[in-house]
PDB file of N, CA, C and O in Angstrom:
ATOM      1  N   UNK A   1       6.302  -2.718  -9.841  1.00  0.00           N
ATOM      2  CA  UNK A   1       5.196  -1.471  -8.809  1.00  0.00           C
ATOM      3  C   UNK A   1       5.395  -1.780  -7.307  1.00  0.00           C
ATOM      4  O   UNK A   1       5.672  -2.949  -7.041  1.00  0.00           O
ATOM      5  N   UNK A   2       5.302  -0.977  -6.378  1.00  0.00           N
ATOM      6  CA  UNK A   2       5.476  -0.939  -5.552  1.00  0.00           C
ATOM      7  C   UNK A   2       4.348  -1.176  -4.740  1.00  0.00           C
ATOM      8  O   UNK A   2       3.646  -0.221  -5.072  1.00  0.00           O
ATOM      9  N   UNK A   3       3.600  -1.897  -3.772  1.00  0.00           N
ATOM     10  CA  UNK A   3       2.585  -1.805  -2.925  1.00  0.00           C
ATOM     11  C   UNK A   3       2.291  -0.586  -1.801  1.00  0.00           C
ATOM     12  O   UNK A   3       3.151  -0.397  -0.941  1.00  0.00           O
ATOM     13  N   UNK A   4       1.654  -0.155  -1.806  1.00  0.00           N
ATOM     14  CA  UNK A   4       1.409   0.502  -0.702  1.00  0.00           C
ATOM     15  C   UNK A   4       0.580  -0.075   0.572  1.00  0.00           C
ATOM     16  O   UNK A   4      -0.474  -0.699   0.702  1.00  0.00           O
ATOM     17  N   UNK A   5       1.834   0.573   1.675  1.00  0.00           N
ATOM     18  CA  UNK A   5       0.767   0.060   3.511  1.00  0.00           C
ATOM     19  C   UNK A   5       0.570   1.170   3.561  1.00  0.00           C
ATOM     20  O   UNK A   5       0.910   2.250   3.077  1.00  0.00           O
ATOM     21  N   UNK A   6      -0.498   0.412   4.729  1.00  0.00           N
ATOM     22  CA  UNK A   6      -1.111   1.350   5.504  1.00  0.00           C
ATOM     23  C   UNK A   6      -0.865   0.242   7.403  1.00  0.00           C
ATOM     24  O   UNK A   6      -0.799  -0.954   7.690  1.00  0.00           O
ATOM     25  N   UNK A   7      -0.814   1.548   8.185  1.00  0.00           N
ATOM     26  CA  UNK A   7      -0.625   1.590   9.759  1.00  0.00           C
ATOM     27  C   UNK A   7      -1.620   1.954  10.243  1.00  0.00           C
ATOM     28  O   UNK A   7      -1.858   3.160  10.168  1.00  0.00           O
ATOM     29  N   UNK A   8      -2.737   0.933  11.029  1.00  0.00           N
ATOM     30  CA  UNK A   8      -3.698   2.388  11.232  1.00  0.00           C
ATOM     31  C   UNK A   8      -4.315   1.726  12.817  1.00  0.00           C
ATOM     32  O   UNK A   8      -3.725   0.779  13.338  1.00  0.00           O
ATOM     33  N   UNK A   9      -5.442   2.303  13.412  1.00  0.00           N
ATOM     34  CA  UNK A   9      -5.597   1.932  14.472  1.00  0.00           C
ATOM     35  C   UNK A   9      -7.178   2.179  14.619  1.00  0.00           C
ATOM     36  O   UNK A   9      -7.704   3.233  14.262  1.00  0.00           O
ATOM     37  N   UNK A  10      -7.953   0.992  15.236  1.00  0.00           N
ATOM     38  CA  UNK A  10      -8.999   0.651  15.265  1.00  0.00           C
ATOM     39  C   UNK A  10      -9.767   0.587  16.717  1.00  0.00           C
ATOM     40  O   UNK A  10      -9.465  -0.143  17.661  1.00  0.00           O
ATOM     41  N   UNK A  11     -10.985   1.672  16.639  1.00  0.00           N
ATOM     42  CA  UNK A  11     -11.582   1.871  18.355  1.00  0.00           C
ATOM     43  C   UNK A  11     -12.340   0.240  18.599  1.00  0.00           C
ATOM     44  O   UNK A  11     -12.817  -0.059  17.505  1.00  0.00           O
ATOM     45  N   UNK A  12     -12.507  -0.452  19.221  1.00  0.00           N
ATOM     46  CA  UNK A  12     -13.559  -0.973  19.860  1.00  0.00           C
ATOM     47  C   UNK A  12     -14.562  -0.628  20.516  1.00  0.00           C
ATOM     48  O   UNK A  12     -14.482   0.564  20.810  1.00  0.00           O
ATOM     49  N   UNK A  13     -15.470  -1.108  20.885  1.00  0.00           N
ATOM     50  CA  UNK A  13     -16.765  -1.169  21.629  1.00  0.00           C
ATOM     51  C   UNK A  13     -16.326  -1.050  23.211  1.00  0.00           C
ATOM     52  O   UNK A  13     -16.982  -0.390  24.018  1.00  0.00           O
ATOM     53  N   UNK A  14     -15.212  -1.725  23.525  1.00  0.00           N
ATOM     54  CA  UNK A  14     -15.243  -1.070  24.971  1.00  0.00           C
ATOM     55  C   UNK A  14     -14.061  -0.397  25.330  1.00  0.00           C
ATOM     56  O   UNK A  14     -13.472  -0.678  26.374  1.00  0.00           O
ATOM     57  N   UNK A  15     -13.546   0.732  24.313  1.00  0.00           N
ATOM     58  CA  UNK A  15     -12.673   2.004  24.097  1.00  0.00           C
ATOM     59  C   UNK A  15     -11.469   1.424  23.784  1.00  0.00           C
ATOM     60  O   UNK A  15     -10.642   2.160  23.246  1.00  0.00           O
ATOM     61  N   UNK A  16     -11.137   0.133  24.018  1.00  0.00           N
ATOM     62  CA  UNK A  16      -9.684  -0.223  23.696  1.00  0.00           C
ATOM     63  C   UNK A  16      -9.629  -0.194  22.307  1.00  0.00           C
ATOM     64  O   UNK A  16     -10.443  -0.575  21.465  1.00  0.00           O
ATOM     65  N   UNK A  17      -8.086   0.531  22.169  1.00  0.00           N
ATOM     66  CA  UNK A  17      -7.423   0.597  20.638  1.00  0.00           C
ATOM     67  C   UNK A  17      -6.665  -0.520  20.025  1.00  0.00           C
ATOM     68  O   UNK A  17      -5.674  -0.993  20.582  1.00  0.00           O
ATOM     69  N   UNK A  18      -7.010  -0.851  19.150  1.00  0.00           N
ATOM     70  CA  UNK A  18      -5.729  -1.816  18.334  1.00  0.00           C
ATOM     71  C   UNK A  18      -5.121  -1.022  17.091  1.00  0.00           C
ATOM     72  O   UNK A  18      -5.596  -0.112  16.411  1.00  0.00           O
ATOM     73  N   UNK A  19      -3.919  -1.682  17.040  1.00  0.00           N
ATOM     74  CA  UNK A  19      -3.067  -0.691  15.926  1.00  0.00           C
ATOM     75  C   UNK A  19      -2.902  -2.221  15.210  1.00  0.00           C
ATOM     76  O   UNK A  19      -3.127  -3.314  15.729  1.00  0.00           O
ATOM     77  N   UNK A  20      -2.284  -1.820  13.405  1.00  0.00           N
ATOM     78  CA  UNK A  20      -2.283  -3.260  12.950  1.00  0.00           C
ATOM     79  C   UNK A  20      -1.651  -2.134  11.575  1.00  0.00           C
ATOM     80  O   UNK A  20      -1.554  -0.907  11.567  1.00  0.00           O
ATOM     81  N   UNK A  21      -1.286  -3.215  10.448  1.00  0.00           N
ATOM     82  CA  UNK A  21      -0.754  -2.552   9.400  1.00  0.00           C
ATOM     83  C   UNK A  21      -1.348  -3.906   8.149  1.00  0.00           C
ATOM     84  O   UNK A  21      -1.605  -5.078   8.424  1.00  0.00           O
ATOM     85  N   UNK A  22      -1.418  -3.311   6.953  1.00  0.00           N
ATOM     86  CA  UNK A  22      -2.215  -4.029   5.812  1.00  0.00           C
ATOM     87  C   UNK A  22      -2.031  -3.396   4.112  1.00  0.00           C
ATOM     88  O   UNK A  22      -1.983  -2.205   3.804  1.00  0.00           O
ATOM     89  N   UNK A  23      -1.995  -3.933   3.687  1.00  0.00           N
ATOM     90  CA  UNK A  23      -1.668  -3.605   1.932  1.00  0.00           C
ATOM     91  C   UNK A  23      -2.939  -3.023   1.516  1.00  0.00           C
ATOM     92  O   UNK A  23      -3.024  -2.132   0.671  1.00  0.00           O
ATOM     93  N   UNK A  24      -4.009  -3.592   2.181  1.00  0.00           N
ATOM     94  CA  UNK A  24      -5.403  -3.791   1.789  1.00  0.00           C
ATOM     95  C   UNK A  24      -6.589  -3.050   2.914  1.00  0.00           C
ATOM     96  O   UNK A  24      -7.314  -3.841   3.517  1.00  0.00           O
ATOM     97  N   UNK A  25      -6.762  -1.610   3.167  1.00  0.00           N
ATOM     98  CA  UNK A  25      -7.618  -1.495   4.286  1.00  0.00           C
ATOM     99  C   UNK A  25      -9.363  -2.545   4.045  1.00  0.00           C
ATOM    100  O   UNK A  25      -9.876  -3.547   4.542  1.00  0.00           O
ATOM    101  N   UNK A  26      -9.526  -2.061   3.546  1.00  0.00           N
ATOM    102  CA  UNK A  26     -10.911  -2.581   3.030  1.00  0.00           C
ATOM    103  C   UNK A  26     -11.153  -3.902   3.560  1.00  0.00           C
ATOM    104  O   UNK A  26     -12.019  -4.221   4.374  1.00  0.00           O
ATOM    105  N   UNK A  27     -10.067  -4.821   2.864  1.00  0.00           N
ATOM    106  CA  UNK A  27     -10.349  -6.040   3.070  1.00  0.00           C
ATOM    107  C   UNK A  27     -10.247  -6.013   4.560  1.00  0.00           C
ATOM    108  O   UNK A  27     -11.260  -6.181   5.239  1.00  0.00           O
ATOM    109  N   UNK A  28      -9.359  -5.858   4.973  1.00  0.00           N
ATOM    110  CA  UNK A  28      -8.690  -5.920   6.013  1.00  0.00           C
ATOM    111  C   UNK A  28      -9.754  -6.127   7.349  1.00  0.00           C
ATOM    112  O   UNK A  28      -9.851  -7.012   8.198  1.00  0.00           O
ATOM    113  N   UNK A  29     -10.591  -4.691   7.059  1.00  0.00           N
ATOM    114  CA  UNK A  29     -11.904  -4.056   8.079  1.00  0.00           C
ATOM    115  C   UNK A  29     -12.543  -5.383   8.229  1.00  0.00           C
ATOM    116  O   UNK A  29     -12.504  -6.109   9.222  1.00  0.00           O
ATOM    117  N   UNK A  30     -13.087  -5.575   7.195  1.00  0.00           N
ATOM    118  CA  UNK A  30     -14.025  -6.606   7.021  1.00  0.00           C
ATOM    119  C   UNK A  30     -13.691  -7.674   7.339  1.00  0.00           C
ATOM    120  O   UNK A  30     -14.516  -8.582   7.435  1.00  0.00           O
ATOM    121  N   UNK A  31     -12.425  -7.846   7.580  1.00  0.00           N
ATOM    122  CA  UNK A  31     -11.738  -9.485   7.989  1.00  0.00           C
ATOM    123  C   UNK A  31     -12.051  -9.707   9.814  1.00  0.00           C
ATOM    124  O   UNK A  31     -12.455 -10.540  10.625  1.00  0.00           O
ATOM    125  N   UNK A  32     -11.506  -8.228   9.705  1.00  0.00           N
ATOM    126  CA  UNK A  32     -11.762  -8.173  11.625  1.00  0.00           C
ATOM    127  C   UNK A  32     -13.507  -7.977  12.058  1.00  0.00           C
ATOM    128  O   UNK A  32     -14.122  -8.595  12.927  1.00  0.00           O
ATOM    129  N   UNK A  33     -13.975  -6.996  11.207  1.00  0.00           N
ATOM    130  CA  UNK A  33     -15.485  -7.417  11.429  1.00  0.00           C
ATOM    131  C   UNK A  33     -15.619  -9.005  11.794  1.00  0.00           C
ATOM    132  O   UNK A  33     -15.760  -9.557  12.885  1.00  0.00           O
ATOM    133  N   UNK A  34     -15.545  -9.414  10.765  1.00  0.00           N
ATOM    134  CA  UNK A  34     -16.569 -11.113  10.640  1.00  0.00           C
ATOM    135  C   UNK A  34     -15.408 -11.914  11.804  1.00  0.00           C
ATOM    136  O   UNK A  34     -15.593 -13.050  12.240  1.00  0.00           O
ATOM    137  N   UNK A  35     -14.332 -11.122  12.127  1.00  0.00           N
ATOM    138  CA  UNK A  35     -13.865 -12.207  13.179  1.00  0.00           C
ATOM    139  C   UNK A  35     -12.376 -13.008  12.798  1.00  0.00           C
ATOM    140  O   UNK A  35     -11.518 -13.239  13.650  1.00  0.00           O
ATOM    141  N   UNK A  36     -12.280 -13.302  11.653  1.00  0.00           N
ATOM    142  CA  UNK A  36     -11.412 -13.397  10.979  1.00  0.00           C
ATOM    143  C   UNK A  36     -10.326 -12.964  10.818  1.00  0.00           C
ATOM    144  O   UNK A  36      -9.567 -13.623  10.108  1.00  0.00           O
ATOM    145  N   UNK A  37      -9.791 -11.548  11.483  1.00  0.00           N
ATOM    146  CA  UNK A  37      -8.362 -11.347  11.347  1.00  0.00           C
ATOM    147  C   UNK A  37      -7.481 -11.395  12.582  1.00  0.00           C
ATOM    148  O   UNK A  37      -6.878 -12.467  12.629  1.00  0.00           O
ATOM    149  N   UNK A  38      -7.252 -10.717  13.431  1.00  0.00           N
ATOM    150  CA  UNK A  38      -6.797 -10.768  14.505  1.00  0.00           C
ATOM    151  C   UNK A  38      -7.115 -11.124  16.033  1.00  0.00           C
ATOM    152  O   UNK A  38      -7.842 -10.479  16.787  1.00  0.00           O
ATOM    153  N   UNK A  39      -6.561 -12.041  16.257  1.00  0.00           N
ATOM    154  CA  UNK A  39      -6.953 -12.653  18.101  1.00  0.00           C
ATOM    155  C   UNK A  39      -7.871 -11.601  18.809  1.00  0.00           C
ATOM    156  O   UNK A  39      -8.996 -11.913  19.199  1.00  0.00           O
ATOM    157  N   UNK A  40      -7.319 -10.266  18.973  1.00  0.00           N
ATOM    158  CA  UNK A  40      -7.520  -9.550  19.853  1.00  0.00           C
ATOM    159  C   UNK A  40      -9.013  -9.001  19.849  1.00  0.00           C
ATOM    160  O   UNK A  40      -9.879  -8.856  20.711  1.00  0.00           O
ATOM    161  N   UNK A  41      -8.882  -8.678  17.986  1.00  0.00           N
ATOM    162  CA  UNK A  41     -10.438  -8.253  17.456  1.00  0.00           C
ATOM    163  C   UNK A  41     -11.960  -8.799  17.799  1.00  0.00           C
ATOM    164  O   UNK A  41     -13.095  -8.324  17.801  1.00  0.00           O
ATOM    165  N   UNK A  42     -11.235 -10.272  18.136  1.00  0.00           N
ATOM    166  CA  UNK A  42     -12.316 -11.375  17.822  1.00  0.00           C
ATOM    167  C   UNK A  42     -13.016 -11.090  19.336  1.00  0.00           C
ATOM    168  O   UNK A  42     -14.238 -10.979  19.439  1.00  0.00           O
ATOM    169  N   UNK A  43     -12.023 -10.973  20.610  1.00  0.00           N
ATOM    170  CA  UNK A  43     -12.210 -10.640  22.021  1.00  0.00           C
ATOM    171  C   UNK A  43     -12.968  -9.056  22.276  1.00  0.00           C
ATOM    172  O   UNK A  43     -13.770  -8.773  23.166  1.00  0.00           O
ATOM    173  N   UNK A  44     -12.543  -8.343  21.419  1.00  0.00           N
ATOM    174  CA  UNK A  44     -12.957  -6.992  21.620  1.00  0.00           C
ATOM    175  C   UNK A  44     -13.683  -6.320  19.940  1.00  0.00           C
ATOM    176  O   UNK A  44     -12.991  -6.050  18.959  1.00  0.00           O
ATOM    177  N   UNK A  45     -14.966  -6.205  20.012  1.00  0.00           N
ATOM    178  CA  UNK A  45     -15.660  -6.027  18.534  1.00  0.00           C
ATOM    179  C   UNK A  45     -14.744  -4.322  18.471  1.00  0.00           C
ATOM    180  O   UNK A  45     -14.577  -3.387  19.254  1.00  0.00           O
ATOM    181  N   UNK A  46     -14.370  -4.635  17.161  1.00  0.00           N
ATOM    182  CA  UNK A  46     -13.951  -3.385  16.288  1.00  0.00           C
ATOM    183  C   UNK A  46     -15.513  -2.878  15.887  1.00  0.00           C
ATOM    184  O   UNK A  46     -16.532  -3.395  15.430  1.00  0.00           O
ATOM    185  N   UNK A  47     -14.894  -1.021  16.519  1.00  0.00           N
ATOM    186  CA  UNK A  47     -16.113  -0.068  16.367  1.00  0.00           C
ATOM    187  C   UNK A  47     -16.387   0.407  15.226  1.00  0.00           C
ATOM    188  O   UNK A  47     -17.332   0.204  14.464  1.00  0.00           O
ATOM    189  N   UNK A  48     -14.963   1.435  15.128  1.00  0.00           N
ATOM    190  CA  UNK A  48     -14.482   1.820  13.907  1.00  0.00           C
ATOM    191  C   UNK A  48     -13.004   1.952  13.557  1.00  0.00           C
ATOM    192  O   UNK A  48     -12.120   1.639  14.355  1.00  0.00           O
ATOM    193  N   UNK A  49     -12.704   2.558  12.002  1.00  0.00           N
ATOM    194  CA  UNK A  49     -10.905   2.862  12.352  1.00  0.00           C
ATOM    195  C   UNK A  49     -10.943   4.358  12.201  1.00  0.00           C
ATOM    196  O   UNK A  49     -11.525   5.081  11.393  1.00  0.00           O
ATOM    197  N   UNK A  50     -10.135   4.611  13.236  1.00  0.00           N
ATOM    198  CA  UNK A  50      -9.954   6.109  14.090  1.00  0.00           C
ATOM    199  C   UNK A  50      -8.935   6.450  13.337  1.00  0.00           C
ATOM    200  O   UNK A  50      -9.149   7.613  12.994  1.00  0.00           O
ATOM    201  N   UNK A  51      -7.911   6.069  12.875  1.00  0.00           N
ATOM    202  CA  UNK A  51      -6.198   6.372  12.582  1.00  0.00           C
ATOM    203  C   UNK A  51      -5.937   5.340  11.365  1.00  0.00           C
ATOM    204  O   UNK A  51      -6.013   4.112  11.307  1.00  0.00           O
ATOM    205  N   UNK A  52      -5.585   6.374  10.375  1.00  0.00           N
ATOM    206  CA  UNK A  52      -4.694   5.124   9.067  1.00  0.00           C
ATOM    207  C   UNK A  52      -3.603   5.970   8.389  1.00  0.00           C
ATOM    208  O   UNK A  52      -3.926   7.131   8.139  1.00  0.00           O
ATOM    209  N   UNK A  53      -2.312   5.559   8.037  1.00  0.00           N
ATOM    210  CA  UNK A  53      -0.901   6.176   7.615  1.00  0.00           C
ATOM    211  C   UNK A  53      -1.199   5.665   6.788  1.00  0.00           C
ATOM    212  O   UNK A  53      -1.604   4.504   6.841  1.00  0.00           O
ATOM    213  N   UNK A  54      -1.094   6.432   5.593  1.00  0.00           N
ATOM    214  CA  UNK A  54      -0.188   5.644   4.363  1.00  0.00           C
ATOM    215  C   UNK A  54       1.317   5.225   4.675  1.00  0.00           C
ATOM    216  O   UNK A  54       1.888   5.770   5.620  1.00  0.00           O
ATOM    217  N   UNK A  55       1.922   4.346   3.964  1.00  0.00           N
ATOM    218  CA  UNK A  55       3.746   4.174   3.819  1.00  0.00           C
ATOM    219  C   UNK A  55       3.930   3.348   2.540  1.00  0.00           C
ATOM    220  O   UNK A  55       3.212   2.709   1.770  1.00  0.00           O
ATOM    221  N   UNK A  56       5.360   3.690   2.687  1.00  0.00           N
ATOM    222  CA  UNK A  56       5.779   3.565   1.085  1.00  0.00           C
ATOM    223  C   UNK A  56       5.837   1.534   0.678  1.00  0.00           C
ATOM    224  O   UNK A  56       5.666   0.972  -0.404  1.00  0.00           O
ATOM    225  N   UNK A  57       6.243   0.743   2.516  1.00  0.00           N
ATOM    226  CA  UNK A  57       6.007  -0.342   1.571  1.00  0.00           C
ATOM    227  C   UNK A  57       6.051  -1.303   3.402  1.00  0.00           C
ATOM    228  O   UNK A  57       6.093  -0.731   4.491  1.00  0.00           O
ATOM    229  N   UNK A  58       6.029  -2.397   3.231  1.00  0.00           N
ATOM    230  CA  UNK A  58       5.186  -3.247   4.185  1.00  0.00           C
ATOM    231  C   UNK A  58       6.301  -2.915   5.520  1.00  0.00           C
ATOM    232  O   UNK A  58       5.956  -2.460   6.611  1.00  0.00           O
ATOM    233  N   UNK A  59       7.446  -3.207   5.186  1.00  0.00           N
ATOM    234  CA  UNK A  59       8.686  -2.634   6.056  1.00  0.00           C
ATOM    235  C   UNK A  59       8.245  -1.457   7.179  1.00  0.00           C
ATOM    236  O   UNK A  59       8.113  -1.574   8.397  1.00  0.00           O
ATOM    237  N   UNK A  60       8.093  -0.447   6.436  1.00  0.00           N
ATOM    238  CA  UNK A  60       7.937   1.020   6.852  1.00  0.00           C
ATOM    239  C   UNK A  60       6.866   0.517   7.553  1.00  0.00           C
ATOM    240  O   UNK A  60       7.135   0.305   8.735  1.00  0.00           O
ATOM    241  N   UNK A  61       5.634   0.231   7.186  1.00  0.00           N
ATOM    242  CA  UNK A  61       3.968  -0.153   8.294  1.00  0.00           C
ATOM    243  C   UNK A  61       4.821  -0.940   9.504  1.00  0.00           C
ATOM    244  O   UNK A  61       4.787  -0.563  10.675  1.00  0.00           O
ATOM    245  N   UNK A  62       5.520  -1.987   9.076  1.00  0.00           N
ATOM    246  CA  UNK A  62       5.768  -2.562  10.625  1.00  0.00           C
ATOM    247  C   UNK A  62       6.260  -1.821  11.498  1.00  0.00           C
ATOM    248  O   UNK A  62       5.747  -1.945  12.610  1.00  0.00           O
ATOM    249  N   UNK A  63       7.068  -1.095  11.400  1.00  0.00           N
ATOM    250  CA  UNK A  63       8.036  -0.351  11.821  1.00  0.00           C
ATOM    251  C   UNK A  63       6.766   0.745  12.496  1.00  0.00           C
ATOM    252  O   UNK A  63       6.510   0.744  13.700  1.00  0.00           O
ATOM    253  N   UNK A  64       6.187   1.478  11.683  1.00  0.00           N
ATOM    254  CA  UNK A  64       5.152   2.333  12.311  1.00  0.00           C
ATOM    255  C   UNK A  64       4.342   1.588  13.466  1.00  0.00           C
ATOM    256  O   UNK A  64       4.048   2.112  14.540  1.00  0.00           O
ATOM    257  N   UNK A  65       4.087   0.537  13.156  1.00  0.00           N
ATOM    258  CA  UNK A  65       3.245  -0.127  13.830  1.00  0.00           C
ATOM    259  C   UNK A  65       3.506  -0.371  15.114  1.00  0.00           C
ATOM    260  O   UNK A  65       2.808  -0.129  16.099  1.00  0.00           O
ATOM    261  N   UNK A  66       4.631  -0.899  15.033  1.00  0.00           N
ATOM    262  CA  UNK A  66       5.597  -1.205  16.395  1.00  0.00           C
ATOM    263  C   UNK A  66       5.584   0.099  17.444  1.00  0.00           C
ATOM    264  O   UNK A  66       5.262   0.195  18.628  1.00  0.00           O
ATOM    265  N   UNK A  67       6.077   1.047  16.471  1.00  0.00           N
ATOM    266  CA  UNK A  67       6.105   2.130  16.906  1.00  0.00           C
ATOM    267  C   UNK A  67       4.919   2.812  17.719  1.00  0.00           C
ATOM    268  O   UNK A  67       5.032   3.457  18.761  1.00  0.00           O
ATOM    269  N   UNK A  68       3.715   2.516  16.988  1.00  0.00           N
ATOM    270  CA  UNK A  68       2.599   2.989  17.538  1.00  0.00           C
ATOM    271  C   UNK A  68       1.901   2.909  18.789  1.00  0.00           C
ATOM    272  O   UNK A  68       1.314   3.619  19.605  1.00  0.00           O
ATOM    273  N   UNK A  69       2.374   1.218  18.473  1.00  0.00           N
ATOM    274  CA  UNK A  69       1.538  -0.038  19.925  1.00  0.00           C
ATOM    275  C   UNK A  69       2.361   0.468  21.013  1.00  0.00           C
ATOM    276  O   UNK A  69       1.924   0.257  22.144  1.00  0.00           O
ATOM    277  N   UNK A  70       3.876   1.326  20.860  1.00  0.00           N
ATOM    278  CA  UNK A  70       4.681   1.464  21.982  1.00  0.00           C
ATOM    279  C   UNK A  70       4.019   2.519  22.841  1.00  0.00           C
ATOM    280  O   UNK A  70       4.139   2.450  24.064  1.00  0.00           O
ATOM    281  N   UNK A  71       3.134   3.763  22.113  1.00  0.00           N
ATOM    282  CA  UNK A  71       2.554   4.754  22.653  1.00  0.00           C
ATOM    283  C   UNK A  71       2.134   4.064  23.729  1.00  0.00           C
ATOM    284  O   UNK A  71       2.127   2.840  23.860  1.00  0.00           O
ATOM    285  N   UNK A  72       1.600   5.317  24.896  1.00  0.00           N
ATOM    286  CA  UNK A  72       0.683   5.454  25.874  1.00  0.00           C
ATOM    287  C   UNK A  72      -1.063   5.422  25.015  1.00  0.00           C
ATOM    288  O   UNK A  72      -1.607   6.120  24.159  1.00  0.00           O
ATOM    289  N   UNK A  73      -1.361   4.504  25.625  1.00  0.00           N
ATOM    290  CA  UNK A  73      -3.533   5.018  25.072  1.00  0.00           C
ATOM    291  C   UNK A  73      -3.515   6.534  25.323  1.00  0.00           C
ATOM    292  O   UNK A  73      -4.048   7.059  24.345  1.00  0.00           O
ATOM    293  N   UNK A  74      -3.135   7.452  26.205  1.00  0.00           N
ATOM    294  CA  UNK A  74      -3.231   9.277  25.531  1.00  0.00           C
ATOM    295  C   UNK A  74      -2.554   9.600  24.273  1.00  0.00           C
ATOM    296  O   UNK A  74      -3.212  10.329  23.530  1.00  0.00           O
ATOM    297  N   UNK A  75      -1.482   9.263  23.882  1.00  0.00           N
ATOM    298  CA  UNK A  75      -0.552   9.397  23.414  1.00  0.00           C
ATOM    299  C   UNK A  75      -0.972   9.009  21.962  1.00  0.00           C
ATOM    300  O   UNK A  75      -0.484   9.637  21.022  1.00  0.00           O
ATOM    301  N   UNK A  76      -2.020   7.812  21.706  1.00  0.00           N
ATOM    302  CA  UNK A  76      -2.272   7.186  20.583  1.00  0.00           C
ATOM    303  C   UNK A  76      -3.681   8.163  20.510  1.00  0.00           C
ATOM    304  O   UNK A  76      -4.021   8.435  19.359  1.00  0.00           O
ATOM    305  N   UNK A  77      -4.509   8.703  21.566  1.00  0.00           N
ATOM    306  CA  UNK A  77      -5.732   9.525  21.296  1.00  0.00           C
ATOM    307  C   UNK A  77      -5.333  10.578  21.046  1.00  0.00           C
ATOM    308  O   UNK A  77      -6.276  11.327  20.792  1.00  0.00           O
ATOM    309  N   UNK A  78      -3.895  11.303  20.946  1.00  0.00           N
ATOM    310  CA  UNK A  78      -3.495  12.064  20.593  1.00  0.00           C
ATOM    311  C   UNK A  78      -3.562  12.368  19.010  1.00  0.00           C
ATOM    312  O   UNK A  78      -4.242  13.143  18.339  1.00  0.00           O
ATOM    313  N   UNK A  79      -2.433  11.298  18.666  1.00  0.00           N
ATOM    314  CA  UNK A  79      -2.427  10.566  17.435  1.00  0.00           C
ATOM    315  C   UNK A  79      -3.206  10.840  16.596  1.00  0.00           C
ATOM    316  O   UNK A  79      -2.893  11.651  15.724  1.00  0.00           O
ATOM    317  N   UNK A  80      -4.475  10.230  16.619  1.00  0.00           N
ATOM    318  CA  UNK A  80      -5.876  10.221  16.206  1.00  0.00           C
ATOM    319  C   UNK A  80      -6.937  11.377  16.167  1.00  0.00           C
ATOM    320  O   UNK A  80      -7.855  11.471  15.353  1.00  0.00           O
ATOM    321  N   UNK A  81      -6.677  12.150  17.088  1.00  0.00           N
ATOM    322  CA  UNK A  81      -7.054  13.025  17.235  1.00  0.00           C
ATOM    323  C   UNK A  81      -6.402  14.689  15.855  1.00  0.00           C
ATOM    324  O   UNK A  81      -7.029  15.514  15.190  1.00  0.00           O
ATOM    325  N   UNK A  82      -5.085  14.433  16.040  1.00  0.00           N
ATOM    326  CA  UNK A  82      -4.863  15.551  14.786  1.00  0.00           C
ATOM    327  C   UNK A  82      -5.093  14.998  13.668  1.00  0.00           C
ATOM    328  O   UNK A  82      -5.182  15.757  12.704  1.00  0.00           O
ATOM    329  N   UNK A  83      -5.269  13.450  13.428  1.00  0.00           N
ATOM    330  CA  UNK A  83      -5.474  13.282  12.388  1.00  0.00           C
ATOM    331  C   UNK A  83      -6.710  13.286  11.629  1.00  0.00           C
ATOM    332  O   UNK A  83      -6.562  12.955  10.452  1.00  0.00           O
ATOM    333  N   UNK A  84      -8.198  13.647  12.086  1.00  0.00           N
ATOM    334  CA  UNK A  84      -8.985  13.862  11.838  1.00  0.00           C
ATOM    335  C   UNK A  84      -9.909  12.982  10.897  1.00  0.00           C
ATOM    336  O   UNK A  84     -10.732  13.384  10.074  1.00  0.00           O
ATOM    337  N   UNK A  85      -9.576  11.715  11.219  1.00  0.00           N
ATOM    338  CA  UNK A  85     -10.171  10.864  10.349  1.00  0.00           C
ATOM    339  C   UNK A  85     -11.296  10.695  10.709  1.00  0.00           C
ATOM    340  O   UNK A  85     -12.044   9.954  10.071  1.00  0.00           O
TER     341      UNK A  85
END
């Protein structure tokens, strides 16, 4: 059985956006909130998960994460707005 993976965007308390990927969204969110996840989120407190996209495997999630990270902040905001999360 294949694992489902997710690419997500978190809005930080300072308004910045963090993009990541995981196979377990809830666990990863808790890691970020506790400061044991990404280094960036230790310095920029996570406020809310504002975007999530389901993907078939880790490879696809990593490719999508990289793609989104190349977006301008305006394009990320547009993606968030169109998702309705």
